[in-house]
KOLZA-461333 format. One record per residue: residue number from 1; residue in one letter; z, x, y of N, C-alpha, C, O in turn. Coordinates in steps of 0.2 Angstrom, whole numbers, always signed. Each point is the difference from the previous one (the first is absolute). Last residue first. Example, Ala and Ser with C-alpha at 12.3 -4.5 7.8 and 13.67 -1.06 7.14 Angstrom:
<pts>
   drenza   lumvex    n.zz    n.xx    n.yy   ca.zz   ca.xx   ca.yy    c.zz    c.xx    c.yy    o.zz    o.xx    o.yy
        2        S     +35     +64     -11      +1      +4      +6      +3      -4      +5      +1      +3      +6
        1        A      -1      -1     -34      +0      -4      +6      +0      +4      +6      +3      +5      -1
</pts>
This chain:
<pts>
   drenza   lumvex    n.zz    n.xx    n.yy   ca.zz   ca.xx   ca.yy    c.zz    c.xx    c.yy    o.zz    o.xx    o.yy
      255        X    -559    +709   -1519      +3      +4      -6      -5      +0      -5      +1      +3      -6
      254        X      -6      -6     +33      +0      -4      -7      +2      +5      -5      -2      +6      -1
      253        X     +10      -4     +27      -5      +2      -5      +1      -3      -6      +5      -2      -3
      252        X      +1     -10     +27      +2      +5      -5      -5      +2      -5      -5      -4      -1
      251        X      +1      -3     +28      +0      -3      -7      +2      +5      -5      -2      +6      +0
      250        X      -6     -13     +26      +6      +4      -2      +1      -3      -7      +3      -6      -1
      249        X     -27      +7     +15      +6      -4      -3      +5      +5      -2      -1      +5      -3
      248        X     -17      -3     +23      +2      +3      -6      +6      -4      -3      +5      -1      +4
      247        X     -18      -1     +18      -3      -4      -6      +2      +3      -7      -3      -2      -5
      246        X     +10      +9     +28      -7      +3      -3      -2      -4      -6      -5      +3      -3
      245        X     +26      -9     +12      -5      -1      +6      -7      +3      -2      -5      -2      +3
      244        X     +23      +6     -18      -2      -7      +0      -6      -1      +5      -4      -4      -1
      243        X     +15     +25      +1      -4      -1      -6      -3      -7      +0      -6      -1      -1
      242        X     +22      +5     +18      -6      +4      +1      -5      -1      -6      -6      +0      +1
      241        X     +27     -10      -3      -4      -3      +5      -6      +4      +1      -6      -3      +1
      240        X     +22     +13     -15      -3      -6      -3      -5      -4      +5      -5      -2      -2
      239        X     +17     +21     +10      -5      +2      -5      -3      -6      -3      -7      -1      -1
      238        X     +24      -3     +16      -6      +3      +4      -5      +2      -5      -6      -1      +1
      237        X     +27      -7      -9      -4      -5      +3      -6      +2      +3      -5      -3      +0
      236        X     +19     +19     -11      -3      -5      -4      -4      -5      +3      -6      -2      -2
      235        X     +18     +17     +15      -5      +3      -3      -4      -5      -5      -6      +0      +1
      234        X     +26      -7      +9      -5      +1      +5      -6      +3      -3      -6      -3      +2
      233        X     +24      +1     -15      -3      -6      +1      -5      +0      +5      -5      -3      -1
      232        X     +17     +23      -4      -4      -2      -6      -3      -7      +2      -6      -1      -2
      231        X     +18     +20     +14      -5      -5      +3      -3      -4      -5      -6      -2      +1
      230        X     +22     +19      -7      +3      -3      +6      -4      -6      +3      +2      -4      +3
      229        X      -4     +10     -30      -2      +3      +7      +3      -4      +6      +2      -6      -1
      228        X      +0      +1     -24      +5      +3      +4      -1      +3      +6      +4      +3      +4
      227        X     -21     -12     -18      +5      -6      +2      +6      +3      +3      +3      -4      +4
      226        X     -29     +14      -6      +7      +1      -2      +5      -5      +3      +1      -1      +6
      225        X     -28      +0     -13      +5      -1      +6      +7      +1      -2      +2      -3      -5
      224        X     -29      +9      -6      +7      -1      +0      +3      -1      +7      -2      +4      +5
      223        X     -22     -10     -18      +3      +4      +5      +7      -1      +0      +2      -6      +0
      222        X     -24      +5     -19      +6      -3      +3      +3      +5      +5      +0      +6      +0
      221        X     -20      -1      -9      +0      -6      -3      +6      -4      +2      +0      -6      +1
      220        X     -13     +28      +9      +5      -5      +1      +0      -7      -3      -3      -4      +3
      219        X      -5     +32      -3      -2      -6      -2      +6      -5      +1      +6      +2      -2
      218        X     -15     +21     +16      +5      -3      -4      -3      -7      -3      -4      -3      +3
      217        X      -2     +29     +11      -3      -6      -4      +6      -3      -4      +4      +3      -3
      216        X      -3     +11     +27      +1      +0      -7      -2      -6      -4      +1      -6      +3
      215        X      -4     +22     +21      -2      -6      -3      +1      +0      -7      -3      +5      -3
      214        X     +15     +10     +24      -5      +0      -5      -1      -7      -3      +5      -4      +0
      213        X     +12     +12     +16      -6      -3      +3      -6      +0      -5      -5      -3      +2
      212        X     +29     +10      -6      -4      +5      +3      -7      -2      +3      -3      +4      +3
      211        X     +18     -19     -15      +4      +2      +6      -4      +6      +3      +2      +1      +6
      210        X     -17     -19     -19      +6      +4      -2      +3      +3      +7      -3      +0      +5
      209        X     -12     -23     -10      +0      +7      +4      +6      +3      -1      +6      -2      +1
      208        X     -20     -15     -18      +5      +1      +5      +0      +6      +3      -2      +5      -3
      207        X     -15     -23     -12      +2      +7      +2      +6      -1      +4      +2      -6      +3
      206        X     -17     -11     -13      +2      +4      -5      +3      +7      +2      -1      +4      -4
      205        X      -8     -24     +17      -4      +6      -1      +2      +4      -6      -3      +5      -1
      204        X     +13     -27      +7      -7      +0      +2      -4      +6      -2      -6      -1      -2
      203        X     +30      -1      -2      -4      -5      -4      -7      +0      +2      -4      -1      -5
      202        X     +18     +17     +16      +0      +1      -7      -4      -5      -4      -4      +1      -5
      201        X      +7      -4     +28      -4      +5      -2      -1      +2      -7      -5      +1      -3
      200        X     +21     -17     +11      -7      -3      +0      -5      +6      -1      -5      -2      -3
      199        X     +28      +8      +3      -2      -5      -6      -7      -2      +1      -3      +0      -5
      198        X     +11     +13     +23      -1      +4      -6      -2      -4      -6      -4      +1      -4
      197        X      +9     -12     +24      -7      +3      +0      -1      +4      -6      -5      +1      -2
      196        X     +26     -11      +4      -5      -5      -1      -7      +3      +0      -4      -1      -4
      195        X     +22     +15     +10      +1      -2      -7      -6      -5      -2      -3      +1      -5
      194        X      +6      +5     +28      -3      +5      -4      +0      -1      -8      -5      +1      -3
      193        X     +15     -17     +17      -7      +0      +2      -4      +6      -4      -5      -1      -3
      192        X     +29      -1      +2      -3      -5      -4      -8      +0      +1      -4      -2      -4
      191        X     +21     +22      +7      -3      -4      +4      -4      -5      -4      -4      +2      -4
      190        X     +16     +17      -5      +5      -4      +3      -3      -6      +5      +4      -4      +3
      189        X      -8     +22     -26      -3      -3      +6      +4      -5      +3      +3      -5      -4
      188        X      +3     +28     -11      +0      -7      +1      -3      -2      +6      +0      +3      +5
      187        X      +2     +20     -11      -1      -3      -6      -1      -8      +0      -4      -3      -3
      186        X      +9     +23     +19      -6      -4      +1      -2      -4      -6      -5      -3      -1
      185        X     +23     +20      +2      +1      -5      +5      -5      -5      +1      +1      -5      +3
      184        X      +6     +16     -27      -4      +2      +6      +1      -5      +6      +1      -6      -2
      183        X      +8      +2     -20      +4      +5      +3      -3      +3      +7      +3      +3      +4
      182        X     -13     -19     -20      +5      -3      +5      +4      +5      +3      +3      -2      +6
      181        X     -28      +8     -15      +7      +0      -2      +4      -3      +5      +0      +1      +6
      180        X     -26      -7      -8      +4      +5      +3      +8      -1      -2      +2      -5      +0
      179        X     -22      -2     -17      +4      -2      +6      +4      +6      +3      +2      +4      -3
      178        X     -26      +0     -10      +7      -2      -1      +3      -2      +6      -2      +1      +6
      177        X     -21      +7      -7      +1      -7      -2      +7      -2      -2      +1      -6      -1
      176        X      -9     +27     +11      -2      +0      -7      +1      -7      -3      -1      -1      -6
      175        X      +6      +7     +29      -7      +1      -1      -2      -1      -8      -6      -1      -1
      174        X     +28     -12     +10      -2      +7      +1      -8      +0      -2      -2      -4      -3
      173        X     +15     -18     +13      -3      +3      -5      -1      +8      +1      -1      +2      +6
      172        X     +19     -24      +3      -6      +4      +1      -2      +4      -6      +4      +1      -5
      171        X      +8     -27      +7      +1      +7      -1      -6      +4      +2      -6      -2      +0
      170        X      +8     -22      -1      +5      +2      +4      +2      +8      -1      +5      +2      +2
      169        X     -22     -15     -14      -1      -2      +7      +5      +4      +5      -2      +1      +6
      168        X      -9      +5     -32      +6      -1      +4      -2      -1      +7      -3      +4      +4
      167        X      -8      -7     -31      +0      +4      +7      +6      -3      +4      +2      -5      -1
      166        X     -11      +5     -27      +4      -2      +5      -1      +5      +7      +0      +6      -1
      165        X     -12     -16     -24      +1      +6      +4      +3      -2      +7      -3      -5      +3
      164        X      +5      -6     -28      -2      -1      +7      +1      +6      +4      +6      +2      +0
      163        X     -11      -9     -28      +3      +4      +5      -2      -3      +7      -5      -3      +1
      162        X      +7      -2     -30      -3      -1      +6      +4      +3      +6      +6      +1      -1
      161        X      -6     +10     -24      +3      -5      +5      -5      -2      +5      -4      +5      +3
      160        X      +2     +11     -22      -3      -6      +0      +3      -5      +5      -2      -6      -1
      159        X      +7     +30      -3      +4      -5      -4      -3      -7      -1      +2      -4      -3
      158        X     -11     +21     +18      -1      +2      -7      +4      -4      -5      -2      +0      -6
      157        X      +3      -5     +29      -6      -2      -3      -1      +3      -7      -3      -3      -4
      156        X     +22      +9     +17      +1      -7      -2      -7      -2      -4      +0      -4      -5
      155        X      +0     +25     +15      +4      +0      -6      +1      -7      -3      +0      -1      -6
      154        X     -11      +4     +27      -4      +3      -6      +3      +0      -6      -2      -1      -6
      153        X     +14      -6     +26      -6      -4      -2      -4      +2      -6      -1      -4      -5
      152        X     +18     +18     +14      +3      -7      -2      -5      -5      -3      +1      -3      -5
      151        X      -7     +24     +15      +1      +0      -7      +3      -6      -2      +0      -2      -6
      150        X     -12      +0     +29      +5      +4      -3      -1      +0      -7      -3      -4      -3
      149        X      -9      -9     +21      -3      +7      -2      +5      +4      -4      -2      +6      -1
      148        X     +13     -26     +13      -7      +1      +0      -2      +7      -1      +2      +4      +3
      147        X     +22     -14     -11      -3      +3      +6      -8      +1      -1      -2      +3      -5
      146        X     +14     -22     -10      +1      +7      +2      -4      +3      +6      -5      -4      +2
      145        X     +13     -19     -20      -2      +2      +7      +2      +7      +1      +5      +2      -1
      144        X     -11     -17     -22      +4      +5      +3      -3      +2      +7      -6      +1      +1
      143        X      +7     -24     -18      -4      +4      +4      +5      +6      +3      +5      -2      +2
      142        X      -3     -13     -26      +2      +2      +7      -4      +4      +3      -4      +4      -3
      141        X      +2     -11     -20      -3      -4      +5      +2      +1      +7      -3      -2      +5
      140        X     +13     +12     -25      -7      +3      +1      -4      -4      +5      -5      +2      +3
      139        X     +32      +1      -7      -5      -6      +0      -7      +3      +2      +0      +2      +6
      138        X     +19     +12     -12      +4      -6      +2      -5      -6      +0      +2      -5      -2
      137        X     -11     +27      -3      +5      -3      -5      +4      -6      +2      +1      -4      -5
      136        X     -15     +14     +21      -4      -2      -5      +4      -3      -6      -1      -5      -3
      135        X     +12     +16     +21      -3      -7      +2      -4      -3      -5      +1      -6      -2
      134        X      +8     +28      -2      +5      -5      +0      -2      -7      +2      +2      -5      -2
      133        X     -18     +23      +2      +2      -2      -7      +6      -5      +0      +0      -5      -4
      132        X      -7     +14     +25      -5      -4      -3      +2      -3      -7      -2      -5      -2
      131        X     +16     +21     +13      +1      -7      +3      -6      -5      -3      +2      -6      -2
      130        X      -3     +28      -5      +6      -3      -3      +1      -7      +3      +2      -4      -4
      129        X     -19     +18     +13      -2      -2      -7      +6      -4      -3      -1      -5      -4
      128        X      +3     +15     +25      -4      -6      +0      -1      -3      -7      -1      -6      -1
      127        X     +13     +26      +3      +4      -6      +2      -4      -6      +1      +2      -5      -2
      126        X     -13     +25      -4      +4      -2      -5      +5      -5      +2      +1      -4      -5
      125        X     -17     +13     +21      -3      -4      -6      +5      -2      -5      -1      -6      -2
      124        X      +5     +10     +29      +1      +3      -7      -2      -4      -6      +2      -6      -1
      123        X      -5      -1     +25      -2      +7      -1      +1      +3      -6      -3      +6      -1
      122        X      +9     -29      +6      -6      +1      +3      -3      +7      +0      -6      +1      +0
      121        X     +28      -7      -8      -5      -2      -4      -7      +0      +3      -5      +1      -4
      120        X     +23      +4     +17      +0      +5      -5      -6      -2      -5      -3      +5      -2
      119        X      +8     -20     +19      -3      +6      +3      -1      +6      -5      -5      +3      -1
      118        X     +17     -23      -5      -7      -2      +1      -4      +6      +3      -5      +2      -3
      117        X     +28      +0      +0      -3      -1      -7      -7      -1      +1      -4      +3      -4
      116        X     +17      -3     +23      -1      +7      -2      -3      +0      -7      -4      +4      -2
      115        X      +3     -27     +12      +3      +6      +4      -3      +6      -3      -5      +1      -1
      114        X      +2     -22     -15      +3      +0      +7      +1      +8      +2      +1      +4      -4
      113        X     -20     -19     -14      +6      +5      +1      +2      +0      +7      -4      -1      +5
      112        X      -8     -19     -17      -2      +5      +5      +7      +4      +1      +5      -2      +2
      111        X     -18     -19     -19      +5      +5      +1      -2      +5      +6      -5      +3      -1
      110        X      -1     -30      -7      -2      +7      +1      +6      +4      +0      +6      -3      +1
      109        X      -6     -21      -7      -7      +1      +2      -2      +8      +0      -5      +2      -3
      108        X     +24     -20     -10      -1      +6      +5      -7      +1      +0      -4      +0      -5
      107        X     +13     -25      -1      -1      +7      -3      -1      +5      +6      -2      -1      +5
      106        X     +15     -25      -8      -6      +4      +2      +0      +7      -3      +4      +1      -4
      105        X     +14     -18      +4      -6      -4      -2      -6      +4      +2      -5      -4      +0
      104        X     +29     +10      +3      -3      -4      +5      -7      -3      -2      -3      -4      +4
      103        X     +15     +19     -18      +5      -6      +1      -2      -4      +5      +2      -6      +1
      102        X     -16     +25      -6      +0      -5      -5      +5      -6      +1      -2      -6      -1
      101        X      +2     +24     +17      -6      -4      +0      +0      -5      -6      -2      -6      +2
      100        X     +19     +21      -2      +1      -5      +6      -6      -4      +0      +1      -6      +1
       99        X      -2     +23     -17      +5      -5      -2      +1      -5      +6      +0      -6      -2
       98        X     -14     +24      +7      -3      -4      -5      +5      -6      -2      -2      -6      -1
       97        X     +10     +24     +14      -3      -5      +4      -4      -5      -5      -1      -6      +2
       96        X     +13     +23     -12      +4      -4      +4      -3      -5      +4      +2      -6      +0
       95        X     -15     +22     -12      +3      -6      -5      +5      -4      +4      +0      -6      -1
       94        X     -10     +25     +12      -5      -5      -1      +3      -6      -4      -1      -6      +1
       93        X     +15     +24      +2      -1      -3      +6      -5      -6      -1      +1      -5      +3
       92        X      +2     +20     -21      +6      -4      +1      +0      -4      +7      +1      -6      +0
       91        X     -18     +22      -5      +0      -6      -5      +5      -5      +1      -1      -6      +0
       90        X      +1     +26     +13      -5      -4      +2      +0      -6      -5      -1      -6      +3
       89        X     +16     +22      -9      +2      -3      +6      -5      -5      +3      +1      -5      +3
       88        X      -6     +18     -22      +5      -5      -2      +2      -3      +7      +1      -6      +0
       87        X     -16     +24      +1      -3      -6      -4      +5      -5      +0      -2      -6      +1
       86        X     +10     +26      +7      -4      -4      +5      -3      -6      -3      -1      -5      +3
       85        X     +12     +19     -17      +5      -3      +4      -4      -4      +5      +2      -6      +2
       84        X     -15     +20     -15      +2      -6      -4      +6      -4      +4      +0      -6      -1
       83        X      -8     +26     +11      -5      -5      -1      +2      -6      -4      -2      -6      +2
       82        X     +20     +21     +12      -4      +1      -6      -5      -6      -1      +1      -6      +2
       81        X      +6     +12     +23      +3      -3      -6      -4      +1      -6      -6      +1      +0
       80        X     +10      +5     +27      -3      +3      -5      +4      -3      -7      +5      +2      -1
       79        X      -9     -11     +28      +5      +1      -5      -5      +3      -6      -6      -1      +0
       78        X      +5      -5     +29      -3      +3      -6      +6      +1      -5      +5      +3      +1
       77        X      -2     -21     +18      +1      +7      -1      -3      +2      -6      +1      -3      -6
       76        X      +0     -20     +14      -5      +4      +4      +1      +8      +0      -3      +3      +3
       75        X     +16     -24     -11      -5      +2      -5      -6      +4      +3      -5      +1      -2
       74        X     +26      -8     +13      -5      -5      +0      -6      +2      -5      -6      -3      +2
       73        X     +27     +14      +1      -5      +3      +4      -6      -5      +0      -6      +2      +2
       72        X     +26      -7     -13      +3      +3      +6      -6      +2      +4      +1      +1      +6
       71        X      -5     -10     -28      +1      -5      +6      +3      +3      +6      -2      -2      +6
       70        X     -10      +9     -29      +3      +4      +6      +1      -5      +6      -4      +1      +5
       69        X     -10      +1     -29      +7      -3      +1      +4      +4      +5      +4      +4      -2
       68        X     -31      -8      +3      +5      +4      -3      +7      -3      +1      +1      -4      +5
       67        X     -21     -13      -6      +1      +6      +4      +6      +4      -4      +2      -2      -5
       66        X     -20     -22      +4      +5      +5      -3      +0      +6      +4      -5      +3      +2
       65        X      -4     -28      +0      +0      +6      +5      +5      +5      -3      +5      +1      +4
       64        X     -21     -24     -12      +6      +4      -1      -1      +6      +4      -5      +3      +1
       63        X      -7     -27      +4      -1      +6      -3      +7      +3      -1      +5      -1      +4
       62        X     -20     -23      +1      +6      +3      +0      +0      +6      -4      -3      +1      -6
       61        X     -13     -19     +22      +0      +4      -6      +7      +4      +0      +2      +3      +5
       60        X      -4     -27      +8      -1      +8      +1      +0      +3      -7      +4      -2      -5
       59        X      +0     -22     +15      -5      +2      -5      -3      +7      +1      -6      +1      +0
       58        X     +26     -13     +10      -6      +2      +4      -6      +2      -4      -5      +2      +3
       57        X     +25      -9     -14      -1      -5      +5      -6      +1      +4      -4      -4      +2
       56        X     +11     +21     -16      -3      -5      -4      -2      -6      +5      -5      -3      -1
       55        X     +18     +21      +9      -7      +2      -1      -4      -6      -4      -6      -1      +2
       54        X     +30      -1      +0      -4      -1      +7      -7      +2      +0      -4      -4      +3
       53        X     +17      +7     -23      -1      -7      +2      -3      -1      +6      -4      -5      +1
       52        X      +9     +27      -6      -5      -3      -5      -2      -7      +2      -5      -2      +0
       51        X     +23     +13     +11      -7      +2      +2      -5      -3      -4      -5      -2      +3
       50        X     +27      -2      -9      -1      -4      +6      -7      +2      +2      -4      -4      +3
       49        X     +12     +15     -22      -1      -7      -1      -2      -3      +6      -5      -4      +0
       48        X     +11     +26      +2      -6      -1      -3      -2      -7      -2      -6      -2      +1
       47        X     +27      +7      +8      -5      +1      +5      -7      -1      -3      -5      -3      +3
       46        X     +23      +3     -17      +0      -6      +4      -5      +0      +5      -4      -5      +1
       45        X      +7     +24     -15      -3      -5      -4      +0      -7      +5      -5      -3      +0
       44        X      +4     +25     +14      +4      -1      -6      -3      -7      -3      -5      -2      +2
       43        X      +0     +24     +18      -1      -6      -3      +5      -1      -6      +4      +4      -2
       42        X     -14     +20      +8      +3      -5      +5      -1      -7      -4      -3      +0      -6
       41        X      -1     +21      -5      +0      +3      +7      +3      -5      +5      +2      +1      +5
       40        X      -2      -9     -27      +1      +8      -1      +1      +3      +7      +4      +3      +2
       39        X     -10     -27      -7      +7      +2      +0      +2      +7      -1      +5      +2      +1
       38        X     -28     -13      +3      +3      -2      -7      +7      +2      -1      +2      +1      -6
       37        X     -21      -8     +27      +5      +5      -2      +3      -3      -7      +2      -6      +0
       36        X     -26      -3      +8      +7      -2      +0      +4      +6      -3      -1      +2      -6
       35        X     -23      -9     +18      +2      +5      -4      +8      +0      +0      +3      +2      +5
       34        X     -25     -20      +2      +6      +3      +1      +2      +5      -6      -1      -1      -5
       33        X     -22     -12     +17      +3      +3      -5      +7      +3      +2      +1      +2      +6
       32        X     -16     -13      +9      -2      -4      -6      +3      +3      -6      +0      -3      -5
       31        X      +7      +0     +33      -3      +5      -5      -2      -5      -6      +1      -6      +0
       30        X      +9      -2     +21      -5      +4      +2      -3      +4      -6      -6      +3      +1
       29        X     +26     -17      -1      -5      -4      +3      -7      +3      +1      -5      -3      +2
       28        X     +26     +13     -10      -4      -3      -5      -6      -5      +3      -4      -1      -4
       27        X     +21     +13     +17      -6      +4      -2      -4      -3      -5      -6      +1      +0
       26        X     +26     -12      +7      -5      +0      +5      -6      +4      -2      -6      -2      +1
       25        X     +24      +3     -15      -2      -7      +0      -6      -1      +5      -5      -3      -1
       24        X     +17     +24      -1      -4      -1      -6      -3      -7      +1      -6      -1      -1
       23        X     +22     +15     +16      -7      -4      +2      -4      -2      -6      -6      -2      +2
       22        X     +28     +15      +0      +1      -7      +1      -7      -4      +1      +1      -6      +1
       21        X      +6     +27     -19      -2      -1      +7      +0      -7      +2      -1      -4      -4
       20        X      +6     +15     -18      +6      -2      +5      -2      +0      +7      +4      +0      +4
       19        X     -19      +2     -23      +3      +6      +1      +6      +0      +5      +3      +5      +3
       18        X     -22     -20     -11      +6      +0      -5      +4      +6      +1      +4      +2      -4
       17        X     -30      +0      +9      +5      -5      +2      +6      +1      -5      +0      +4      -5
       16        X     -26      +6     +15      +6      +2      -4      +6      -5      +2      +1      +0      +6
       15        X     -28      -5      -4      +6      +2      +3      +6      +1      -4      +1      -4      -5
       14        X     -31      +1      +7      +6      +0      -4      +6      +2      +4      -1      +4      +5
       13        X     -26     -15      -4      +5      +3      +4      +7      +0      -4      +2      -6      -2
       12        X     -30      +4      -4      +7      -1      -2      +4      +3      +6      -1      +6      +1
       11        X     -25     -15      +2      +4      +6      -2      +7      -3      -1      +3      -5      +3
       10        X     -31      -4      +0      +7      -1      -1      +4      +7      -1      -3      +5      -2
        9        X     -22     -19     +10      +3      +6      -2      +8      -2      +0      +2      -4      +4
        8        X     -27     -10      -5      +7      +0      +0      +3      +7      -2      -2      +2      -5
        7        X     -21      -9      +4      +1      +1      +7      +8      +1      +1      +2      +3      +5
        6        X     -13      -9     -26      -2      +7      +2      +2      +2      +7      +1      +5      +2
        5        X      +3     -27     -11      +4      +4      -3      -1      +8      +2      +4      +4      +0
        4        X     -18     -23      +7      +6      +1      +4      +5      +5      -3      +3      +4      +3
        3        X     -30      -1      -7      +6      -4      -2      +6      +1      +4      +1      +5      +2
        2        X     -25      +0      +8      +5      +3      -4      +5      -6      -2      +1      -4      +4
        1        X     -28      +0      +1      +7      +0      +3      +5      +3      -4      +0      -1      -6
</pts>
């Protein structure tokens, strides 16, 4: 007979929060990890405190969500910064949330870059390496969340960081495994049933269907739900329910 532990499957559901959206508290009922904006693309110290404390009540893993200093564009516009400047802004944002966590009697669990910073790090080795170095220097125990199959993951591993390969339930994919740019009309998934089916496929088969119909391999240690999405709560509920009905636990990644 197989041991019970061998039968149990689990996956982390993460959600971007602290960005001024009204549904954070409700979303926390369906996820296992939160990525909290650190004031550069959204949020402020008070919002960080409130979000950290709410996450502690729900026993969720707490992550920093550093982005470009570009509140006007929500951190979703590409920026070209000197690598040492990039190191500094990532380090500063991690430290801001670390301070909040310490004041609340907890520690930071992971770091997940935001928006354009995340996408640039997924394809540009030098940016991925700078982010990995900033995370490592802040706390080598932190987990780096990055796009599945990207240089974000491989560069973080070079620094000895634990990593979580991330897949997306509410975004479409290109054949090369990258996310469809938000500037394209088909970048976002707007149907909760489709988002849930995509999440279940990624967990069960390690694949996702790209926009051209091809099958793309993905590793889904963690699945993202965007907290600022128009249907965020509906998506979170559908995905969480679908996974649980298949006997899959929603559980944060061990640091």
